[in-house]
KOLGU-455204 format. One record per residue (C-alpha): residue in one letter; x, y, z. Coordinates in steps of 0.02 Angstrom, whole numbers, plus 32768, in hexadecimal, padded with zeros to 4 digits. Last residue first. Layout:
BEGIN
AXYZ
...
//
This chain:
BEGIN
R9A534F107D40
V999D4F127D79
P99954E557D56
L98FD4E1B7CF2
S98814D987D32
I97E94D6B7CC4
V97544D107D10
F96DA4CC17C93
T96304C917CD9
T95B54C147C88
G94FD4BEF7C9E
R94854B927D11
G94404B037CA5
T94E64AA77C9B
E95634AF27D13
T95F44B5E7CE1
F968C4BB07D30
V97164BDC7CB5
Q97BE4C297CE9
I982E4C9C7C87
S98E14CC77CB5
G995A4D587CA2
N9A0C4D6B7C67
H99D04DE97BE2
K9A004D6E7B57
E999D4CEB7BB8
I99014D577BAE
I99164D757AF1
G99314CBB7AD0
Q989B4C8B7B36
V982A4D057AD3
I986F4CC37A2E
S983F4C127A61
L97984C577A9E
G976F4C9A79EF
L97C14C137985
G97304B987977
T97094BD378C5
G96534BFC78DE
E95AB4BFC7885
G95DD4B9F77E7
V95BF4AF2782D
D95504AFC78C6
K95914B3B796B
T95E34AD079F2
T96914B0979C1
F97434AC579CD
F97B44B107946
P98444B3579C2
D98294AE77A70
F97F04B697AF0
I97414B207AFC
K977F4A6F7B0F
N97754A487BCB
R96CD4AAA7BD9
V96814A3A7B53
E96A849977BB3
E966D49E77C55
P95BF4A157C14
M95A14ACC7BE8
G952A4B537C25
K94784B6C7BE7
G94824C2A7BF2
N947C4C917C90
D95144CF97C63
G95B64D297CBB
I96474D9D7C94
S96C04DB57D25
V97574E2A7D11
K97E04E247D9A
V986F4E9F7DA5
T99054E5A7E02
D99734EAF7E83
D992D4E377F08
Q98754E517EDA
E98284EE07E78
W97734EDA7E39
T97094ED27D9A
K965B4E8B7D80
I95F14E697CE5
T954B4E0D7CF4
L94E14DE07C5D
L94304DA47C83
G93B24D667C04
Q92FD4D577C38
Q92B94CA67C2B
G92594C807B8B
D927D4BC47B98
E92E14B937AFB
L92E84C367A99
I931E4C947B36
R93A44C127B5C
E93E74C1B7AA9
Q93EB4CDB7AB5
I94494CCF7B5B
A94D04C5E7B0E
Q94E34CD97A7E
V94F24D6A7AF7
A95774D0C7B59
N95D94CE57AB9
T95D34D9D7A8A
V96094DD17B39
I969F4D597B31
N96D44D937A83
M96BC4E4C7AAE
I97204E3E7B4F
V97B34DEC7AF9
Q97AE4E6A7A6A
N97B14EF67AEA
I984C4EA67B38
K98A04EA17A8C
G98774F577A67
P98B74F8F7B10
E99624F397B02
C998E4F337BBB
E99D64F927C51
I99504FA17CD6
R98F9503C7D1C
P98BC50217DCB
L98074FED7DE0
T976F50327E3D
G96E84FAF7E29
L96774F907D96
E95D74F397DC8
K95754F357D23
I94D04ED77D15
L94854EC67C67
Q93D04E887C59
F93844E347BC2
N92D44E097B7E
Q92F14E717AE1
P93924E1D7AA3
F943C4E767AAD
T94944E777A05
N94844F3479F3
K94E54F3E7A99
V95844F057A3E
L95DA4FAC7A1F
L95A650047ABE
L95D44F697B23
T96854F727ADF
S9698502B7B09
D965B500A7BBD
I96CF4F757BD4
G97644FD67B8F
E974250657C08
N97374FEB7C9C
I97E14FA17C6C
D9835504A7C92
V98D4505E7C2D
R999250547C3B
K99D3503F7B8B
W9A204FB87B1D
N9A044FBB7A62
A9A15507B7A59
E997850E17A3B
D9919512079A2
V98C8507C7974
R987F50647A22
A97F84FF379D4
F97784FF97A60
S979E50AE7A90
K978F50E379DA
L96EB508679CC
G96AD50DD7A69
K96E451867A24
V968D5162797F
I95ED513479E0
E95FC51D07A4B
S9612523D79B1
T957851EF7963
R951352157A00
N955552C879FE
A952352DC7947
G94765296796E
E9463530D79FE
R949853A27994
I941D5372790A
G93935366798C
S93C4541279D4
L93C754597925
L931854167904
I92D6545D79A7
A93255508798A
I92E0550A78D6
E923454D77914
E923155667992
Y926155E8790D
V91E655A07891
Y915D55A77916
E917F5661792C
L917D5678786E
D90CE562F785A
I90E35618779C
E903F56747776
K905A56ED7803
K9104571A77BF
Y90B857317712
K903757AE7757
E90C1580C77AE
I911E58157705
D9081585076AA
A906958D57730
L911B590C7718
Q90FC592B7660
P905B59897684
P90B559F27705
L914A5A1B7694
D90FE5A8E760C
K916B5A877576
A921B5AC7755C
L925E5A5775E2
D923159BE7581
L9247592C75F8
T92A2589A75A4
E931B58747636
Y928C586E76B3
K922F57F37643
H92CE578B762F
I92E7578176ED
V9236573E76FE
Q925156C47671
Q92FB568A76BD
L92A0566B7761
D921F56017707
T92AC55A276AE
V930555857758
D9265553B779E
A925254C97708
E930B54947715
L92F6547177D1
P925B540877A9
R92C753A6772F
I93665394779F
N930F5353783B
S92EF52A277F6
T93A7529577C0
V93E952C1786E
F937E523E78C3
N93A951C0783C
I946051E6785E
P944351D4791B
N93F651257900
N946A50E97878
I9509510178E4
E94DA50777960
H949D4FFF78DC
A9533501C786E
I95A950077905
G95574F647937
A955B4F207885
T96114F567877
L963B4EFB791B
Q95E84E5D78DF
G963F4E6A7838
L96E54E8E7892
S96C94DF478FF
A96A74D8C7865
M973B4DDE780E
K97AB4DB178A2
E976D4D0178A2
N97854CF877E6
E98364D3B77FE
V98564CB3787F
L98134C337806
K987D4C797777
A99154C7A77E6
Q98F34BC77816
T98E14B96775F
H99874BED7735
Q99DB4B9F77CD
I99994AF4779A
Q99D14B0F76E6
N9A7C4B487720
M9A854AB17793
A9A584A3D7704
E9AE24A8B7697
K9B5C4A7F7728
L9B2749CA7746
E9B4549A0768F
E9BEF49F37697
N9C1649947736
T9BE348EF76E4
H9C5E490F7655
Q9CE3494376D2
L9CBA48AB773C
E9CCB483776A7
E9D714884767A
T9DA9487A772F
R9D7447C27736
N9DE2479976A1
R9E7647F676EB
V9E5147AF7799
E9E4F47007751
N9EF3471B76F8
E9F3F476A7791
L9EFA46DD77FD
I9F5146577797
I9FF646B4779E
N9FDA46D87857
Q9FB7461F7879
EA06345F0783C
KA0B4467778A1
IA04846477937
LA0804592792B
QA13345C67926
EA118463679BF
NA0B345AF7A13
EA14545377A02
RA1B945BA7A45
SA14645DE7AD4
VA13245277AFC
RA1EE45187B08
LA1FC45B57B70
AA16F457A7BE3
EA1C544D27BF8
KA266452C7C24
RA20B45A07C9A
AA1AE450D7CEB
LA25044B07D00
EA29B45497D54
EA200455F7DBF
EA20944A97DF2
RA2C044BB7E1D
RA297455A7E80
YA20945057EDC
TA27B44727F06
NA2FF44EB7F43
IA27D453F7FB3
KA24344997FF7
DA2F944618011
AA31B44FE8075
LA27C44E080DD
AA2B2442C80FA
LA3614465812B
SA31644DA81AB
LA2A7444A81E8
LA34343DE81F9
MA39D4464825D
AA308448182D3
EA2F043C582E7
AA3A943AF8314
AA39844368398
SA2F743E583DB
GA34A433C83E4
VA3E9437C8438
QA38643DB84BA
LA314434984DA
AA3A442CD84E8
YA408433A8563
YA3CD42E48603
TA3BD423785B5
FA473423A8579
DA4B242918617
NA468420E868B
YA3C341DA86DA
PA3AB412786A7
LA31E40F58633
LA27840A78668
GA26A411E86FB
AA1D0417586B4
NA232421986A1
RA2B841BB8642
LA237416A85D4
VA1E9421885B4
FA29242678583
IA2C341D38517
IA21841DC84C3
VA22E429784A9
SA2D9427D845A
CA29041F983E7
LA1FF427183BE
FA27A42F8838A
VA2DA42848317
TA237424282CC
WA1F342F182AF
AA29143278254
LA28F428A81E7
LA1D3429681C7
LA1E3434E8198
FA26943248118
KA200429980D1
AA163430480CE
VA1B64384805E
RA1D542FC7FDA
IA12142B97FC9
KA13E420B7F85
RA09841C27FC2
YA0F7415D8044
SA13742028087
LA086423F809A
NA05641A380FD
SA0EE41B0816D
LA0CA426A8189
MA017424381BE
VA04E41B88235
LA0CF42298287
VA05542B9828C
Y9FD6424A82E6
AA055420D8364
SA08E42BF8386
G9FD942F9839B
A9FB2426D8417
AA04D42908481
AA03E43508477
V9F8243478498
F9F9E42D98530
QA02A43468573
V9FC543E5855D
V9F29439685A8
V9F8743578642
Q9FDC4400865A
A9F33445A864A
E9EEC43E886D2
Q9F8044168741
R9F6544CE871A
F9EA944DC8735
K9EC34599874C
L9E3345CD86D9
I9EBA46148664
C9F0F456C866A
L9E6F450D8642
V9E53458285AE
F9F0245618569
A9EEC44A7857E
V9E4C44AF8517
C9EA945188496
Y9F254485847D
A9E8E441B844D
L9E5E449F83CB
E9F0B44978380
I9EF843D98372
I9E5043F2831D
L9EA3446C82A2
M9F1D43E38276
R9E8C436E8256
R9E3943EC81E6
N9ED743FB817A
L9EE343408169
K9E2D433A8128
A9E4543CD80B2
S9ED543738062
L9F6443BC7FF5
Q9F21446D7FDB
K9EFD44918094
L9F8A441C80C5
SA010448E8074
LA094441980C0
FA0F744AA8109
HA059450E812A
R9FFE44888190
IA09E444881E3
FA0CF44F7821A
EA0214518825C
AA024447882C4
AA0D144A08309
AA0A045558332
IA0044518838E
GA068449683ED
NA0ED45108424
LA06D458F8455
FA018451184C6
PA0C144D28506
IA0E945888533
LA03E45A88581
VA03A451185F1
NA0DC4518865A
AA0DA45D58639
YA03F45EE869F
GA07D45BE874D
NA12846068729
LA0E146B086FA
GA0BB46D587B1
PA17646D687D7
FA18A47818782
GA23347C787B6
PA29A473D8768
WA239474C86C2
LA2AE47248634
FA35446F28682
RA337467C8717
FA280465886F8
AA2A3462B8643
YA34345CE8672
GA2E2454D86DA
QA31444B7866E
LA2624493863D
MA23E454C861D
AA2D9456385B1
QA2AE44C58552
SA1FE45048531
LA24345B08500
GA2B545608480
VA22344FC8439
FA1BC459C843D
LA23A45FB83D1
VA2544569835B
YA198455F8341
LA18746188324
IA21B461482AC
YA1C74584824F
YA11D45D9824B
FA169466F81F1
YA1D446038180
SA13B45A18146
KA0E54646811C
DA15B465D8087
NA18C470F805C
TA23046C98017
SA2A7475A8040
FA248479680D9
LA23846E98124
LA2EE46C280FB
FA31F47498176
FA2BD46F48201
NA300464B81C5
YA3B0467F81F1
LA37B46D98292
FA31B464382D9
MA39845BF82A5
AA423462482F4
MA3B94642838E
IA39C458883A0
LA4554562838B
GA48645E58409
TA40445A38485
YA44944F38474
LA4F94532848E
GA4C04590852A
FA46044F78564
VA50044908559
LA564451585B5
DA4E24529863D
KA4DC446C8654
LA599446A8664
AA59244F886E2
LA51444928748
GA58C4400874D
EA61B4470877E
QA5AE44C08802
IA5874414884E
SA63E43E28851
KA6774487889B
IA5F1448C8923
TA61A43DA8956
GA59F43538929
VA4EC4319892F
EA4734302889D
IA3B942E888AE
PA35642C6880F
VA2A142EE883E
LA21D42DC87B7
IA170432187E6
QA108433A8747
EA0A543D9874B
SA050443F87D5
AA0E344208849
YA10144068903
LA19C43DF896A
KA1D743BD8A19
IA28B43818A25
YA2CF43378AC5
VA38C43258AD1
TA3DA42B48B53
QA48C42DF8B8A
EA52B427B8B9F
SA5D942AA8BDA
GA67E42678B98
TA6BE43138B69
EA657439B8BBC
MA5AF43D28B7D
TA562446E8B30
LA4E9443F8AAC
NA4B544C48A2E
FA41644AA89CA
LA3FF44C4890F
YA35D44C188AA
NA38A44D587F1
QA37B457D8797
NA41545BC87F0
KA43C4653885A
NA45B45F588FC
VA40B4656898C
RA36B4670892A
SA30F47158942
GA34947558895
FA2DC46D7883C
PA240472D887C
EA1D046BE88E7
KA13F465588A7
EA1B845DC8859
SA1E645AB8909
IA2854582896B
LA271456A8A28
VA31345488A8B
SA33044EB8B2E
DA3CC44D58B9C
VA415446C8C26
LA37B441F8C76
TA3B043AC8D05
GA37342FB8CF6
DA40C42A88D46
GA45342788C9D
KA44C43298C61
VA3B9436E8BFD
AA3BE43D88B5E
YA31644158B20
FA2F844498A6A
VA25344958A2B
VA224448E8971
EA19744E78918
DA14D44EA8869
LA1C1446A8819
TA1F044A08769
PA2AA44AC878E
HA2CE43F08790
SA38743D987BA
LA37343CA8878
AA42043F588BC
VA46843D08969
LA50B442C898C
LA59543FF8A0A
RA5F844688A83
SA67E442F8AFB
FA6F943F58A77
AA77B436D8A96
TA70542EC8A4C
NA6AE425B8A9F
NA60A42B98ABD
RA57A42418ADA
VA4CA42678A9D
RA42842158ACF
IA39542368A59
RA2DE425A8A7C
LA25842938A03
WA1AD42DF8A2F
FA12742EE89AA
VA08F436189A9
S9FFE431B8948
H9F9F436988B1
S9FFB42F4883A
IA04B42F2878E
FA0D34270877F
FA11F42328825
NA1D0421087E5
PA25C41F28861
VA2FC41C98802
QA343411587F7
GA2A640BA8826
KA270405988C1
YA25740EA893B
SA26140B289F1
RA1C740DD8A56
FA1B8415E8AE2
PA156413F8B81
QA12741E18BDA
RA187421E8C72
TA1F442908C09
VA15742E28BC6
AA13643338C6E
PA1D843968C5E
FA1A843E28BE2
SA0F843E98B9E
YA078436C8B69
Q9FC643928B32
G9FDD43A78A76
K9F42433B8A56
Q9F9642BA89E8
DA03942B88A4A
EA0A1423989EC
LA13D42028A4B
YA1E441DA89FD
EA287417D8A1E
IA321419189B4
QA3C8413589C3
AA36B409389A1
HA35940BE88E6
TA3BF415588B3
AA41C41EF88F6
LA48D422E886C
YA53D425388A6
TA5A742E18864
KA66142C58850
KA6FD432E886E
SA6F3432B892D
DA6F7426C892B
DA6A4420F89BD
VA5F6425A89C7
SA59341C98A13
TA4D841BF89F1
LA4AD41498A7F
QA43540B98A6D
QA39040B88ACB
GA35C40218B33
QA3B840628BCD
AA35C41068BC3
RA2B940B98BFA
IA30D406E8C99
LA36741118CBB
FA2C441728CB0
LA26B40F48D20
SA2F8410A8DA1
FA2E441C88D95
LA22C41B58DB8
FA24E41488E52
IA2D541BB8E96
TA26042518E85
IA1D241F38EDA
LA24641C28F69
KA28642748F7B
YA1D442B98F84
MA1A9423B900D
//
């Protein structure tokens, strides 16, 4: 029974094989392309068939020249019958489409016996291949005049194009060597364009050259990938890169092409709309990149090819439009792009079976891309030459304009010199008038400042006179009774001096004792002591006042000296306390301070001016509502700075007055009562000491001045 079934299946095999034409290798020097009825195929959509079960499935004859199944998820089986009519016992089957993912060859004799099988995959390192070539090669061992059937199982994530060539080992290798030679020439040309323009990039500093060399580089890599040379020479030990390179290299090629066009045509300046459309094309390429990263490689292949086709058509239309608008650089780019697109069209039509598979259609894409690279290089050179010509014309025009301007300037200079001379005379006259006016202003200002000083001096003098008058009056009132007492003592002494020793002494002494009782000598002694004590106290008080005045003025010291601010405050208050009203309270909170370097007299003047203003504000408040006056003076150290706070409970100031109090000649007093220079002088002194003065005021609550002076 088993034999009968075997004979029946073998009979079916012979019957199916009778409709298929032989691929007969008759000349050992030729290679034979299997086409049309010489090829039968089977589409395995689910990938369920295996060898030898697939031999029992019905194959269909391929109608085209070269099998082309486009992009498909199916597994395809091909079958060809080969006859060896040469004197050689070994033949070679070559599939010249290196981007297939996996190919399995099976050689079967006429009686169904399996002779040999080989699996070649892009997932395996290149070194694992028996025949070290980027194409898929399979050795057939068969005697002269014998026939064998070759089954080919293949799968690819991109377009499946299967040109099958059969011949002797020598003829096949010669054909492959010719392809290697042509690609070597192509690679040399691409590298020459790359290196030449790479050096021009540094000499011209033009971004167009940068994107050109990137574009040329990726064009070359694209061809190397399509021809299988990239896997063979660039990453033979990393087969995993093949699955990504089929998308990533076209992606980078498209991005580089779009960027080159944008910068070469200066689309950003030429047309914002065209520039945005090119960016949209780049974004579409990025979609394919994302799909590839997510391992949707077939979908990424479809997106890349669609974007490349749509983008190429758009660029062709855009360049045609720009060329029609007489834009010179667009014409060169249009020529290069047209040449390349023609080669792409030939390549696509060949893959679609509309053009024959031959050397012309095989090498069209390489020739087109090489021609495009050279034309683009010429376009860049022409662009640079155009820029140089434009620059030369611009220099000549600038020189002409410069000479005209020079002549015009000479003429204008003569006119300007006359006008300047006349204007200078007018300005000199005006300047003299301004100097005279400035001298008058300075003289007036000096008088006003002097008046302010005299006013302060008058106030100070009045205070000193009042303070000194009290102890002087005290001394003066004690002098007369002291003179009377001294006279009585002198009378007593005189009586003792006029004693007549020749007479009886007791009566004379009795008269003296009587006189002592009359003048109450004991009381005279006590009164003299009291009067002298009062005179001494008045003298001491006067000495203290003079000492305070000396401390205030510091006339006997150098201009800058390290002093205690608290001492200056005390001496100043001593001199102005006669101005304090009756219903008044002074609060002093003087902290421990380091000595600071300053002009003591100037700082005392600052304190006196602010205290005087505060007292005047308090007096106005007392006259208005009778509220007790309060003057608060505080000192403290903070961050290497001495702080002095002088606050009153006067009426305060509105904001508009506060903003002007340091302006020269600004005053709120009646005419004749103030010059408005006091606080302006205060600010100048504080700024000279590298300090600052702040004002805090509120209407109805009073005003506080805070002075900050650096220790050094």
